[in-house]
Residue frames as qw, qx, qy, qz and C-alpha x, y, z in Angstrom:
[[0.286, -0.905, 0.168, -0.265, 5.93, 28.57, -20.71],
 [0.572, 0.360, -0.640, 0.367, 9.51, 27.81, -19.49],
 [0.755, -0.567, -0.326, 0.047, 9.94, 26.56, -15.97],
 [0.291, 0.613, -0.359, 0.640, 11.98, 29.00, -13.82],
 [0.351, -0.131, -0.700, 0.608, 12.87, 29.31, -10.16],
 [0.199, -0.011, 0.176, -0.964, 10.60, 32.33, -9.93],
 [0.614, -0.136, -0.501, -0.594, 7.76, 30.16, -11.20],
 [0.537, -0.190, -0.786, 0.241, 8.20, 27.70, -8.24],
 [0.120, -0.175, -0.508, 0.835, 7.69, 30.56, -5.75],
 [0.433, 0.202, 0.072, -0.875, 4.47, 31.49, -7.51],
 [0.130, 0.046, 0.975, 0.173, 3.10, 28.02, -8.11],
 [0.331, 0.543, 0.656, -0.407, -0.46, 29.22, -7.97],
 [0.382, 0.777, -0.062, -0.497, 0.10, 31.34, -11.10],
 [0.213, 0.586, -0.707, -0.334, 2.28, 28.89, -12.98],
 [0.937, 0.072, 0.001, -0.342, 0.75, 25.66, -14.36],
 [0.715, 0.436, -0.528, 0.137, 4.17, 24.21, -15.22],
 [0.096, -0.479, 0.673, -0.555, 5.19, 24.49, -11.56],
 [0.765, -0.116, 0.359, -0.521, 2.18, 22.36, -10.58],
 [0.903, 0.323, -0.252, -0.126, 3.09, 19.78, -13.22],
 [0.434, 0.505, -0.659, 0.350, 6.60, 19.57, -11.97],
 [0.378, -0.367, 0.602, -0.600, 5.36, 19.22, -8.35],
 [0.896, 0.055, 0.128, -0.422, 2.96, 16.41, -9.47],
 [0.786, 0.429, -0.437, 0.076, 5.75, 14.57, -11.34],
 [0.149, 0.509, -0.694, 0.487, 8.04, 14.78, -8.33],
 [0.590, -0.230, 0.465, -0.618, 5.37, 13.58, -5.96],
 [0.939, 0.169, -0.004, -0.300, 4.49, 10.64, -8.18],
 [0.668, 0.506, -0.522, 0.157, 8.10, 9.62, -8.71],
 [0.273, -0.545, 0.652, -0.451, 8.77, 9.22, -4.99],
 [0.426, 0.059, -0.899, -0.081, 9.10, 5.48, -4.36],
 [0.718, -0.480, -0.230, -0.448, 6.40, 3.79, -2.38],
 [0.396, -0.588, 0.610, -0.355, 7.22, 2.60, 1.21],
 [0.913, -0.039, 0.344, -0.218, 6.04, -0.89, 0.52],
 [0.086, 0.506, -0.800, -0.310, 8.37, -3.49, -1.03],
 [0.829, 0.144, 0.363, -0.400, 5.96, -5.97, -2.59],
 [0.125, -0.223, 0.879, 0.403, 6.58, -9.01, -4.70],
 [0.682, 0.174, -0.178, -0.688, 3.96, -9.82, -7.35],
 [0.538, -0.095, 0.824, -0.148, 2.70, -13.36, -6.77],
 [0.252, 0.283, 0.826, 0.416, 0.30, -13.31, -9.77],
 [0.281, 0.339, 0.048, -0.897, -2.31, -11.46, -11.59],
 [0.367, 0.431, 0.814, 0.128, -5.56, -12.18, -13.55],
 [0.059, -0.066, -0.285, -0.954, -7.01, -10.02, -16.32],
 [0.205, 0.460, 0.717, -0.482, -10.55, -8.92, -15.66],
 [0.467, 0.789, 0.274, -0.291, -11.37, -6.61, -18.57],
 [0.669, 0.200, 0.383, 0.604, -9.73, -6.58, -22.05],
 [0.065, 0.861, -0.020, -0.505, -8.49, -3.10, -23.19],
 [0.753, 0.613, 0.152, 0.184, -7.67, -2.63, -26.86],
 [0.344, 0.732, -0.265, 0.525, -5.16, 0.09, -26.12],
 [0.211, -0.609, 0.565, -0.516, -2.89, -0.27, -23.06],
 [0.128, 0.101, -0.962, 0.220, -2.74, -3.03, -20.49],
 [0.483, -0.444, -0.672, -0.344, -5.91, -4.89, -19.39],
 [0.515, -0.579, 0.281, -0.566, -7.67, -4.19, -16.11],
 [0.675, 0.085, -0.727, 0.089, -6.57, -6.82, -13.66],
 [0.704, -0.676, 0.061, -0.208, -6.50, -8.12, -10.17],
 [0.491, 0.548, -0.577, 0.355, -2.98, -8.42, -8.69],
 [0.827, -0.548, -0.124, 0.016, -1.80, -10.46, -5.75],
 [0.302, 0.717, -0.440, 0.449, 1.27, -9.19, -3.90],
 [0.803, -0.371, -0.384, 0.265, 3.32, -10.53, -1.01],
 [0.019, -0.825, 0.281, -0.490, 4.58, -8.17, 1.69],
 [0.692, -0.156, -0.572, 0.411, 6.99, -9.60, 4.33],
 [0.394, -0.908, -0.127, -0.064, 6.53, -7.83, 7.67],
 [0.434, 0.677, -0.372, 0.463, 9.79, -5.93, 8.18],
 [0.218, -0.565, 0.556, -0.569, 9.70, -6.30, 12.02],
 [0.790, -0.162, 0.492, -0.328, 8.24, -9.80, 12.38],
 [0.101, 0.382, -0.865, -0.309, 10.25, -12.65, 10.85],
 [0.089, 0.129, 0.987, -0.020, 8.19, -15.50, 9.48],
 [0.317, 0.626, 0.589, -0.401, 5.01, -13.43, 8.59],
 [0.139, 0.027, 0.539, 0.830, 3.97, -12.54, 5.05],
 [0.389, 0.533, 0.417, -0.625, 0.84, -10.56, 4.06],
 [0.265, 0.202, 0.741, 0.583, -0.75, -11.35, 0.75],
 [0.247, 0.556, 0.235, -0.758, -2.86, -8.42, -0.66],
 [0.339, 0.394, 0.711, 0.474, -5.16, -8.70, -3.72],
 [0.106, 0.681, 0.218, -0.691, -6.35, -5.47, -5.39],
 [0.584, 0.722, 0.365, 0.071, -7.57, -4.06, -8.70],
 [0.342, -0.401, 0.329, 0.784, -5.13, -2.41, -11.13],
 [0.501, 0.753, 0.225, -0.361, -6.62, -0.14, -13.76],
 [0.625, 0.019, 0.520, 0.581, -5.41, -0.62, -17.26],
 [0.359, 0.862, 0.350, 0.076, -6.04, 1.19, -20.45],
 [0.465, 0.646, -0.065, 0.601, -4.12, 4.25, -21.55],
 [0.335, -0.818, 0.213, -0.416, -4.25, 5.87, -18.07],
 [0.897, -0.400, 0.184, 0.039, -2.97, 2.71, -16.54],
 [0.825, 0.295, 0.045, 0.480, -0.12, 2.48, -19.01],
 [0.257, 0.700, -0.137, 0.652, 0.89, 6.11, -18.25],
 [0.455, -0.148, -0.650, 0.591, 0.61, 5.55, -14.48],
 [0.112, -0.138, 0.132, -0.975, -2.08, 8.14, -13.96],
 [0.560, -0.350, -0.606, -0.444, -5.05, 5.89, -13.38],
 [0.373, -0.403, 0.534, -0.643, -6.77, 5.82, -9.99],
 [0.347, 0.007, -0.938, -0.030, -7.13, 2.26, -8.78],
 [0.614, -0.531, -0.437, -0.387, -10.18, 1.03, -6.89],
 [0.244, -0.610, 0.497, -0.567, -10.20, 1.49, -3.09],
 [0.928, -0.233, 0.077, -0.282, -10.93, -2.20, -2.48],
 [0.346, 0.514, -0.776, 0.116, -8.31, -4.66, -1.29],
 [0.909, -0.337, -0.099, -0.222, -8.23, -7.93, 0.48],
 [0.043, 0.671, -0.688, 0.272, -5.55, -9.20, 2.92],
 [0.957, -0.250, -0.131, -0.072, -4.49, -12.59, 4.25],
 [0.039, 0.737, -0.631, 0.238, -1.36, -12.76, 6.47],
 [0.972, -0.130, -0.185, -0.065, 0.24, -16.12, 7.30],
 [0.503, -0.667, 0.534, 0.128, 3.05, -17.56, 9.21],
 [0.801, 0.549, -0.229, -0.071, 5.53, -18.74, 6.60],
 [0.617, 0.314, -0.570, 0.443, 8.43, -19.66, 8.91],
 [0.516, -0.408, -0.561, 0.504, 9.45, -19.42, 12.52],
 [0.080, -0.915, -0.200, -0.340, 8.11, -16.17, 14.03],
 [0.639, -0.190, -0.228, 0.709, 10.77, -13.95, 15.47],
 [0.075, -0.978, -0.184, -0.058, 10.97, -10.30, 16.71],
 [0.611, 0.332, -0.201, 0.690, 14.17, -8.32, 16.17],
 [0.072, 0.143, -0.358, 0.920, 12.81, -5.56, 18.50],
 [0.143, 0.445, 0.755, -0.461, 9.72, -4.83, 20.48],
 [0.091, 0.463, 0.614, 0.633, 6.70, -3.80, 18.41],
 [0.257, -0.070, 0.139, -0.954, 4.30, -0.85, 18.85],
 [0.416, 0.273, 0.778, -0.383, 0.84, -1.82, 19.94],
 [0.562, 0.702, 0.434, -0.045, -0.32, -0.38, 16.58],
 [0.164, -0.628, 0.376, 0.661, 1.76, 0.81, 13.59],
 [0.713, 0.638, -0.050, -0.286, 1.64, 1.16, 9.83],
 [0.686, -0.338, 0.559, 0.322, 3.86, -1.37, 8.26],
 [0.418, 0.173, 0.634, 0.627, 3.25, -0.94, 4.56],
 [0.273, 0.758, 0.244, -0.540, 1.97, 1.94, 2.37],
 [0.412, 0.064, 0.637, 0.649, 1.66, 2.12, -1.37],
 [0.231, 0.364, -0.098, -0.897, 0.30, 4.83, -3.70],
 [0.442, 0.373, 0.815, 0.034, -2.85, 3.92, -5.60],
 [0.366, 0.865, 0.320, 0.123, -3.34, 7.18, -7.49],
 [0.509, 0.591, -0.097, 0.618, -1.22, 10.01, -8.67],
 [0.094, 0.485, -0.385, 0.779, -1.58, 11.95, -5.37],
 [0.478, -0.397, 0.206, -0.756, -4.51, 11.38, -3.11],
 [0.918, -0.202, -0.034, -0.340, -5.04, 7.68, -2.51],
 [0.104, 0.551, -0.814, 0.154, -2.90, 5.16, -0.65],
 [0.863, -0.188, -0.446, -0.141, -3.16, 1.53, 0.30],
 [0.124, -0.633, 0.590, -0.484, -2.19, 1.11, 3.90],
 [0.810, -0.182, -0.557, -0.001, -1.51, -1.88, 6.10],
 [0.286, -0.662, 0.402, -0.564, -1.53, -1.54, 9.85],
 [0.596, -0.047, -0.775, 0.204, -0.30, -4.16, 12.32],
 [0.485, -0.616, 0.183, -0.593, -1.98, -4.29, 15.73],
 [0.272, 0.172, -0.892, 0.316, -1.01, -6.45, 18.72],
 [0.728, -0.438, -0.226, -0.478, -3.80, -8.27, 20.38],
 [0.029, 0.516, -0.744, 0.423, -1.91, -8.92, 23.71],
 [0.682, -0.184, 0.505, -0.496, -4.53, -11.06, 25.54],
 [0.922, 0.280, 0.191, -0.187, -4.62, -13.49, 22.61],
 [0.467, -0.498, 0.553, 0.477, -0.93, -13.20, 21.64],
 [0.591, 0.548, 0.558, 0.199, -2.09, -12.49, 18.09],
 [0.132, -0.303, 0.262, 0.907, -0.89, -10.04, 15.36],
 [0.409, 0.682, 0.585, -0.157, -3.81, -8.39, 13.58],
 [0.264, -0.111, 0.430, 0.856, -3.31, -6.84, 10.15],
 [0.341, 0.742, 0.466, -0.340, -5.82, -4.32, 8.72],
 [0.318, 0.031, 0.438, 0.840, -5.69, -2.99, 5.17],
 [0.210, 0.815, 0.474, -0.260, -7.58, -0.02, 3.97],
 [0.440, 0.370, 0.296, 0.763, -7.43, 2.68, 1.35],
 [0.136, -0.788, -0.341, 0.494, -7.58, 6.38, 2.19],
 [0.386, 0.668, 0.233, 0.592, -7.65, 9.61, 0.42],
 [0.283, -0.003, -0.288, 0.915, -6.19, 12.87, 1.63],
 [0.290, -0.227, -0.156, -0.917, -9.59, 14.54, 0.98],
 [0.773, -0.233, 0.055, -0.588, -11.98, 11.80, 2.20],
 [0.383, -0.321, 0.852, -0.155, -11.75, 8.47, 3.97],
 [0.602, 0.134, -0.646, -0.449, -12.75, 5.15, 2.47],
 [0.708, -0.345, 0.410, -0.460, -14.70, 2.63, 4.49],
 [0.926, 0.230, -0.291, -0.067, -13.52, -0.44, 2.41],
 [0.204, -0.668, 0.681, -0.222, -11.17, -2.46, 4.63],
 [0.901, -0.010, -0.422, -0.098, -10.11, -6.06, 5.25],
 [0.397, -0.684, 0.529, -0.308, -8.65, -7.70, 8.36],
 [0.871, 0.127, -0.473, 0.044, -6.63, -10.84, 9.05],
 [0.531, -0.733, 0.368, -0.213, -4.88, -12.27, 12.09],
 [0.674, 0.355, -0.626, 0.167, -1.75, -14.38, 12.76],
 [0.775, -0.619, 0.046, -0.123, -1.85, -16.22, 16.15],
 [0.291, 0.612, -0.673, 0.297, 1.64, -16.50, 17.74],
 [0.740, -0.200, -0.623, 0.153, 2.35, -19.58, 19.89],
 [0.527, -0.828, -0.085, -0.172, 2.00, -18.76, 23.63],
 [0.830, -0.317, 0.045, 0.458, 5.57, -19.86, 24.16],
 [0.448, 0.158, 0.171, 0.863, 6.68, -16.83, 22.10],
 [0.054, -0.788, -0.454, 0.413, 5.23, -13.78, 23.74],
 [0.423, 0.717, 0.226, 0.506, 4.91, -10.76, 21.43],
 [0.432, -0.309, -0.228, 0.816, 7.26, -7.99, 22.76],
 [0.082, 0.841, 0.390, 0.365, 5.41, -4.70, 22.91],
 [0.401, 0.009, -0.255, 0.880, 6.93, -1.36, 23.76]]
């Protein structure tokens, strides 16, 4: 069936319109800008890439000198090669001071700093930064969520900031 503009207005009756919407949603770049640090194969797949655990580094865009390392599973096989596999909802996080900590602007008390798609449409890996003011500490939480249902798997880490550098909060 050819894809026409009339088809987009009646997406419920046009399978090719749904396919086009899925492709557009999937091709939107992720918010996160991660650098792959390394990966290990966990399951050999005869066709397509192996299942693996990937470790990625995310530099906090509003806090100089802090990097978060996230490890998570990546599904291989044919679905993984085509980019339609749904990765597991488990992830682990460790954020560390990797240089002098600096703040370009005041931070929100809690805000999402990274987000990356883990499946075609419904699942995202999220990293939220929270400011623990009494302890002058940055707390980072990672979790996976679905649009349809939440996921209880999560991981937390903290980066203490020297008391001589108070965390500016707006």
